[in-house]
N, C-alpha and C positions, 0 to 999 in steps of 0.2 A: 391673651386669648381667654375667653370665658368658657367655663365648663358647666354644662347643664347638670343640676343637682337633683332633678326630679320635682322640685318645688320652685315656684316663682318667688316666694317670699323667704327663702332660706338665707340665713345670716343677715337679714335686714333688721334695722333698728325698729322696735315696735312703734306703731302710730306715726311713722315717718313715711309720707308719700313720696316726696322728692327732696333729697338731702340738699341739693344745691339750688333750691328754689330762688335764692337771692340773686342768682345769675339773670333771671328774668328782669329783675329790677336794675341791676348794675349795667346790663346791656343798654337799656334805654338811656341811662345817665351818660354812658360813654358815647353812644351814637349822637345824642342831642346834648352835647357838652355845654352849649351856650344857653340851654334852657334850665329852668328851675323845676325840680320834680318834687311833688308833694304826694306822699304815699300814706295810705291807711296803716295804722299801727299793726305790725306783724313782728312780735318780739323775737322770734328766731331769726327772721330776715334782718331786723334791726341790729342784732348782735353781730351777725356775719358782715353786714355792711359797715358797721363801726370799725371793723378790722381791715377794711378795704382802702387802698390808696389808689386813686385814679390820677393819671398824669396826662397832660396835653402840652406838647412842645416843651417838655422838661419841667413844667410847672404843675404842682399838685393842685387838684381842685376837688371840692365837695359841693355838688349842686342838687342835693336832695335833703329832704326832711321827712319825718314821720309824725303824723298828727292823729288825734282821736277823731274818727269820722263824724261822730255826733257833734263835734265842735267846728266842723269845716263844711260849709255848704257845697263847695266845689267837689270835695271827696264824696259827699252824699250823692250829688248829681252823677258823678263818675260811676259810683256803685250802682245806681239805678240804671244807667245806660248799659253797663257791663252785664247786669242781670238780665235786662231785656234782650241783649244780643245773645247771651248764653241760651236763654229759652228759645229764641228764634232759631239758632243753629241746631239745637237739640231737636226741635220740631222738624227742620229741614232734613236732618240726618235720619230721623225715625220714620219718615214717610217716603215712599217710592215716588218716582217721577209721575207714574200713572195716578197715584193718590193726590199729588200736588196739582196736576192738571184737573182732576175731578173737583178738587176744592176750588181751584181758580175759576171754574165755571159758575160757582155759586156765590162768589164774592160780590158785594155791592160796591158802588162807586167810592164810598168813604174808605172801605177796607182796601180797595185797589190803590187809592191815593196814599194811604199809610204805608203799604208795602213799597210803593214807588218811592216815597220819601226815604225810607230806610235804604233801599237799593242805591238811590242817588247819593246819599250821604257816604255810604261805603265806597262807591265808585269815585266820588269827589276826593275823598281822603287818599285813596290808592293812586289816583291820577296826580295828586299834588306830590306825593312821595310814597313809594312802596314801603318805606321804613316806618310810616305812621301806624301801620297795622302789624301787630305782632301776631304771627300765626304759627301755632305748633302743629298744624294739620298738613296733610299731603297736598300738593297742588291739585291733584285729581279731586280730592274732597272739597277743596275751596271752590274749584270750578263748578262742581255739581251743585253746591249750595247756591252759588250766584245764579246759575241757570234756573234753579227752582224759584229763587227769589224774584227773578225777572218775570217768570211765568205768572207769579202772584201779583206783580206790580206792573212795570213798564211794558211788558209784552202781553198783558192780560187781554186787551181787546183783540189783538191778532190771534191769540190762542183761542178765544171764544169764537171768532169767525171761522178758523180752521176746523175746530172741533164740532161746531154746530151742525147738526144733521148726521154726524158720525157718532157711533156708540163707543164709549170707552171700554 
């Protein structure tokens, strides 16, 4: 049982956000044990992962490596996509549904198309396997984000029809 000490950061190691951060990495390696995983260098994670032994059917395996991102175009692309999604999700979280609908009304066709592409990529990945997307958020938060993203993209024309003539 945990005891509340009056401070959220009491007895924590300085500058350490999540001590077991390597679990986010190792989980993907375990779930997708037949895949090869290439991660950007994270020295704390690398040290913890080097001490890890993964087994499948009694056989030890190591299906990951760490690389310098500036030397690997795939890690650079992954970082770019992760950064884009991070900004998108922060934007969706920071804006109410009313704000999103108001913005959706002002989007041009290219903007709607881009939001639609993002929404479809997320849906396609999730349809292929729920395990492709690692989400540390609540299902409610994920559903709200996707609803807002649909209003900006695939549902944009319908929203514009419904809202036209009505004041927000």
